[in-house]
C-alpha positions as CSV (number, residue, x, y, z in Angstrom):
1,M,33.2,-60.9,-22.0
2,A,33.9,-62.1,-18.2
3,K,32.9,-60.0,-15.6
4,L,35.3,-58.0,-13.2
5,A,35.4,-59.5,-9.7
6,N,33.8,-56.8,-7.3
7,F,36.2,-56.3,-4.5
8,A,36.5,-53.8,-1.7
9,V,39.9,-51.6,-1.1
10,I,40.9,-52.1,2.3
11,M,41.8,-48.8,3.7
12,K,43.7,-47.4,6.9
13,L,42.0,-45.0,8.9
14,F,43.4,-42.0,10.5
15,A,41.4,-39.6,13.2
16,D,42.6,-36.3,15.3
17,I,39.9,-35.5,17.9
18,G,40.4,-32.1,18.9
19,N,38.7,-29.8,21.7
20,S,35.8,-29.0,19.2
21,L,35.9,-30.9,16.4
22,M,37.2,-34.2,14.6
23,K,39.0,-34.8,11.7
24,A,39.6,-38.2,10.0
25,A,41.0,-39.4,6.6
26,V,41.6,-42.7,4.8
27,N,44.5,-43.9,3.1
28,D,44.5,-46.7,0.4
29,G,48.3,-46.9,0.0
30,S,48.8,-43.8,-1.6
31,A,47.3,-40.8,-0.3
32,L,45.4,-39.5,2.4
33,R,41.9,-38.5,1.4
34,E,39.7,-36.3,4.1
35,V,36.5,-38.1,5.0
36,Y,35.3,-36.2,7.9
37,Y,35.2,-33.1,9.7
38,G,32.7,-32.5,12.5
39,P,31.6,-33.2,16.1
40,A,33.5,-36.2,17.6
41,E,30.1,-38.1,17.8
42,I,29.5,-41.9,16.7
43,E,26.8,-41.3,14.5
44,P,27.9,-38.7,12.0
45,F,31.2,-40.2,11.8
46,R,29.9,-44.0,11.3
47,D,27.6,-42.6,8.4
48,A,30.5,-40.8,6.9
49,L,32.6,-44.1,6.7
50,K,29.8,-46.0,4.9
51,G,31.1,-47.5,1.7
52,F,34.9,-47.8,3.1
53,T,36.5,-51.2,4.2
54,I,38.6,-50.1,7.1
55,D,41.1,-52.4,8.7
56,G,43.5,-50.3,11.0
57,G,44.8,-47.3,11.5
58,M,45.8,-44.6,14.3
59,W,43.9,-41.8,16.1
60,C,44.9,-39.4,18.5
61,T,43.0,-37.2,21.0
62,V,43.4,-34.1,23.3
63,R,40.4,-35.0,25.7
64,E,38.4,-37.9,27.0
65,I,36.1,-39.1,24.6
66,D,33.0,-41.1,25.1
67,T,33.1,-45.3,25.3
68,D,30.9,-45.8,22.1
69,L,33.4,-43.6,20.1
70,S,36.1,-45.2,21.3
71,S,34.8,-48.6,21.1
72,F,33.6,-48.0,17.4
73,L,37.5,-46.9,16.6
74,S,38.8,-50.3,18.2
75,S,36.5,-52.1,16.2
76,M,38.2,-50.9,13.3
77,S,41.7,-52.3,14.7
78,M,42.7,-48.8,15.1
79,V,45.1,-48.0,17.7
80,Q,45.3,-44.7,19.7
81,L,48.6,-42.8,19.8
82,T,50.2,-42.4,23.3
83,H,53.2,-41.5,24.9
84,E,54.5,-44.9,24.8
85,T,54.4,-45.2,21.1
86,P,57.2,-45.3,19.0
87,V,57.9,-42.6,16.9
88,P,60.4,-41.7,14.6
89,L,61.5,-38.5,16.4
90,K,63.4,-38.4,19.6
91,N,61.2,-36.7,22.2
92,L,63.2,-34.4,24.2
93,Y,59.8,-33.5,26.0
94,S,60.5,-33.8,30.2
95,T,57.1,-34.6,31.0
96,P,56.1,-37.0,27.7
97,Q,52.9,-38.1,29.4
98,T,51.6,-34.5,29.2
99,L,52.5,-33.7,25.8
100,G,49.5,-33.6,23.7
101,M,49.7,-36.1,20.7
102,D,48.0,-33.9,18.1
103,R,51.2,-31.5,18.8
104,L,53.8,-34.8,18.5
105,A,51.7,-36.2,15.3
106,A,51.9,-32.6,13.6
107,A,56.0,-32.7,14.7
108,V,56.1,-35.8,12.9
109,G,53.9,-34.8,10.0
110,A,56.2,-32.0,9.3
111,W,59.2,-34.0,9.8
112,S,58.2,-36.4,6.9
113,L,57.8,-33.7,4.8
114,K,61.0,-32.0,5.3
115,Q,63.6,-34.6,7.2
116,G,66.8,-33.3,7.5
117,H,65.8,-29.3,8.5
118,D,65.2,-27.5,11.2
119,L,61.3,-26.9,11.6
120,L,59.0,-25.0,13.4
121,V,55.4,-26.4,13.6
122,I,52.7,-24.0,14.2
123,D,49.0,-25.4,14.8
124,M,46.3,-22.8,15.1
125,G,43.2,-24.3,16.6
126,T,41.6,-23.9,20.2
127,A,45.1,-23.2,21.0
128,V,47.7,-22.0,18.8
129,T,50.9,-24.5,19.5
130,F,54.2,-23.2,18.4
131,D,56.6,-26.6,18.6
132,L,60.6,-27.3,17.2
133,V,61.7,-30.2,15.3
134,T,65.6,-30.3,14.7
135,A,67.7,-31.0,11.8
136,A,69.0,-34.0,13.9
137,G,65.3,-35.4,14.4
138,E,64.7,-34.3,17.6
139,Y,61.3,-33.1,18.9
140,A,62.6,-30.1,21.2
141,G,59.6,-29.0,22.7
142,G,57.2,-25.9,21.9
143,N,55.0,-23.3,23.9
144,I,51.2,-23.0,24.0
145,A,48.8,-19.9,23.4
146,P,45.6,-19.1,23.5
147,G,43.6,-19.6,20.1
148,V,41.6,-16.9,18.0
149,A,38.4,-18.0,19.5
150,L,39.6,-18.2,23.4
151,R,41.0,-14.4,22.8
152,F,37.7,-13.0,21.7
153,S,35.6,-14.7,24.4
154,S,38.1,-13.9,27.0
155,L,38.0,-10.4,26.2
156,N,33.9,-10.9,26.5
157,E,34.1,-12.9,29.4
158,H,36.4,-11.1,31.7
159,T,35.1,-7.6,31.0
160,G,32.6,-5.5,31.8
161,R,31.5,-4.0,28.2
162,L,33.7,-5.3,25.6
163,P,31.4,-7.7,23.1
164,L,31.8,-10.7,21.6
165,V,33.3,-10.1,18.3
166,D,33.0,-11.9,15.2
167,A,36.5,-12.7,13.7
168,D,35.5,-12.5,10.1
169,G,36.0,-9.0,8.9
170,P,37.8,-5.5,8.8
171,T,41.4,-5.5,10.6
172,P,42.4,-2.0,10.2
173,R,45.7,-1.3,11.7
174,F,44.1,1.0,14.1
175,G,40.3,0.5,14.7
176,L,37.9,3.3,14.6
177,S,35.1,1.3,16.6
178,T,35.3,-1.0,19.7
179,T,34.4,-4.0,17.7
180,D,37.3,-3.2,14.6
181,S,39.7,-2.4,17.5
182,I,39.1,-6.0,19.2
183,R,39.2,-7.7,15.8
184,S,42.4,-6.0,14.5
185,G,44.0,-6.5,18.3
186,V,43.0,-10.3,18.4
187,I,43.9,-10.9,14.7
188,R,47.1,-8.7,14.2
189,G,48.3,-9.5,17.4
190,I,48.4,-13.1,16.7
191,N,50.1,-12.5,13.3
192,N,52.5,-10.4,15.1
193,E,52.9,-13.2,17.9
194,I,53.8,-15.9,15.1
195,N,55.9,-13.6,13.0
196,G,58.0,-13.1,16.2
197,Y,58.5,-16.8,17.3
198,I,59.6,-17.0,13.6
199,L,61.8,-14.0,13.4
200,D,63.3,-15.1,17.0
201,L,64.1,-18.6,15.9
202,K,65.6,-17.7,12.8
203,E,68.8,-16.1,15.0
204,F,69.4,-19.8,16.2
205,F,68.1,-21.8,13.0
206,P,68.8,-19.6,9.7
207,S,67.2,-22.5,7.5
208,L,64.1,-23.0,9.5
209,F,61.2,-24.1,7.7
210,V,57.6,-23.2,8.8
211,F,54.4,-25.5,8.8
212,L,50.9,-23.9,9.5
213,T,48.3,-26.3,9.9
214,G,45.0,-26.3,12.0
215,G,41.5,-24.4,11.6
216,D,42.6,-20.8,12.1
217,I,45.2,-20.7,9.6
218,K,43.0,-18.3,7.4
219,F,43.6,-15.7,9.7
220,F,47.6,-15.6,9.2
221,D,48.6,-13.5,6.7
222,M,50.3,-15.5,4.1
223,N,51.8,-13.1,1.9
224,C,55.3,-12.9,1.0
225,K,56.2,-15.4,3.4
226,S,58.9,-17.7,2.0
227,G,59.8,-20.7,3.6
228,I,56.2,-21.2,5.2
229,F,54.1,-24.0,4.2
230,A,50.2,-24.3,4.8
231,V,49.3,-28.1,5.3
232,A,45.9,-28.9,6.1
233,N,45.8,-32.0,7.4
234,L,49.1,-32.4,9.2
235,V,48.2,-33.9,12.2
236,L,46.6,-36.9,9.9
237,K,50.0,-37.0,8.2
238,G,51.9,-37.5,11.1
239,L,49.6,-40.5,12.5
240,A,49.9,-41.9,8.9
241,C,54.0,-41.7,9.1
242,I,53.9,-43.0,13.0
243,F,51.7,-46.1,12.0
244,D,53.8,-46.9,9.0
245,Y,56.8,-46.6,11.4
246,N,55.5,-49.3,13.6
247,E,54.2,-51.4,10.9
248,K,57.7,-51.5,9.6
249,S,59.3,-52.2,12.9
């Protein structure tokens, strides 16, 4: 019997470099597969990619990264998403050069899943971002608020006696200890904030779909919430969509 030839499947790589961590996924032409979630450092990232043949892809970052990591990404023929990169949405942001590319990528990712609908994209990371995509395919801006960890640390750092509280734990409607009061205030507060945004926008966009993503979506109560979708790698999906859009242009 003749032996089958060994060949490597060439994959595209997509990477989202956030304020604290980095996430990456490969695409073999059929689906995204997460391959890395950790610090934005070249050694562990390179180790995670051993065994993969990468030729092209796209990455975005919300901060400056070291030159070694940037050079490594470039060595795989990856391109950086910037405000000058063509995207399949009309960008209505008045200062596109200041728009976080993770926000734009997440908006495109949501649009790729629900084209022709009004969409609210909520990314719960270091910051909580709220971004609107219209049914006409327009990125219509959004808002930025402190994330879960920032709210806990701010209470500790900017008061005299309030402790730094772990986010995991009971969140009673009204806390009977300072620890529970802080945790309930932060977690219930951010849930009420998100629900408030949704209710407010649904007055103007009755058929609104909501996409939740980011590392802190576990703190949002998804019970009995219709029209809300939790998508773990929405930024990476958006990067893949933008990459394909430019490949076909």
